[in-house]
C-alpha positions as CSV (number, residue, x, y, z in Angstrom):
1,X,-12.0,0.6,-0.2
2,X,-9.6,2.3,2.1
3,X,-7.0,0.4,4.0
4,X,-8.5,1.2,7.3
5,X,-11.9,-0.1,6.3
6,X,-10.2,-3.3,5.1
7,X,-8.3,-3.7,8.4
8,X,-11.5,-3.1,10.4
9,X,-13.4,-5.8,8.4
10,X,-10.5,-8.1,8.7
11,X,-10.5,-7.7,12.5
12,X,-14.2,-8.3,12.6
13,X,-13.8,-11.5,10.5
14,X,-11.0,-12.7,12.7
15,X,-13.1,-12.2,15.9
16,X,-16.0,-14.0,14.3
17,X,-13.6,-16.8,13.3
18,X,-12.4,-17.2,16.8
19,X,-16.0,-17.4,18.1
20,X,-17.1,-19.8,15.4
21,X,-14.2,-22.2,16.3
22,X,-14.5,-21.9,20.0
23,X,-16.1,-24.3,22.6
24,X,-19.7,-23.4,22.8
25,X,-20.3,-23.5,19.0
26,X,-18.1,-26.5,18.5
27,X,-19.9,-28.5,21.1
28,X,-23.2,-28.0,19.2
29,X,-21.7,-29.7,16.1
30,X,-20.0,-32.5,18.2
31,X,-22.8,-34.9,18.0
32,X,-22.8,-38.5,16.7
33,X,-24.7,-37.5,13.5
34,X,-23.4,-37.8,10.0
35,X,-24.0,-36.0,6.8
36,X,-23.4,-38.6,4.1
37,X,-20.3,-40.4,5.4
38,X,-18.8,-37.5,7.1
39,X,-19.4,-36.7,10.9
40,X,-21.2,-33.4,11.6
41,X,-18.1,-32.0,13.3
42,X,-16.0,-32.3,10.2
43,X,-18.6,-30.8,8.0
44,X,-18.9,-27.9,10.5
45,X,-15.2,-27.4,10.6
46,X,-14.5,-27.5,6.9
47,X,-17.5,-25.4,5.9
48,X,-16.5,-22.7,8.4
49,X,-12.9,-22.9,7.2
50,X,-14.0,-22.3,3.6
51,X,-16.5,-19.6,4.6
52,X,-13.8,-17.6,6.4
53,X,-11.4,-18.0,3.5
54,X,-14.0,-16.7,1.1
55,X,-14.8,-13.8,3.4
56,X,-11.1,-12.8,3.7
57,X,-10.6,-13.1,0.0
58,X,-13.6,-11.0,-0.7
59,X,-12.2,-8.2,1.5
60,X,-8.7,-8.2,0.1
61,X,-9.6,-8.5,-3.6
62,X,-8.4,-5.5,-5.5
63,X,-9.7,-4.0,-8.7
64,X,-7.5,-4.6,-11.7
65,X,-5.1,-1.8,-12.5
66,X,-5.9,0.4,-15.5
67,X,-3.1,0.6,-18.1
68,X,-0.9,3.7,-17.7
69,X,-2.0,6.3,-20.3
70,X,1.3,8.1,-20.3
71,X,3.2,5.3,-22.0
């Protein structure tokens, strides 16, 4: 994948991350409900955090380099 494609996808993920952690969506998760022993807001925050880390990692992962044949 070219560098410009990676940059475009990274910008798109950054915008999605900003929207995901902004007021309207955060207020949906800010309820007195619990999943297990954790409040819904914490589950929302940490699952979103892990999701965006995984998305950024999947974009910037590179293929392993092939050994140089000239050596």
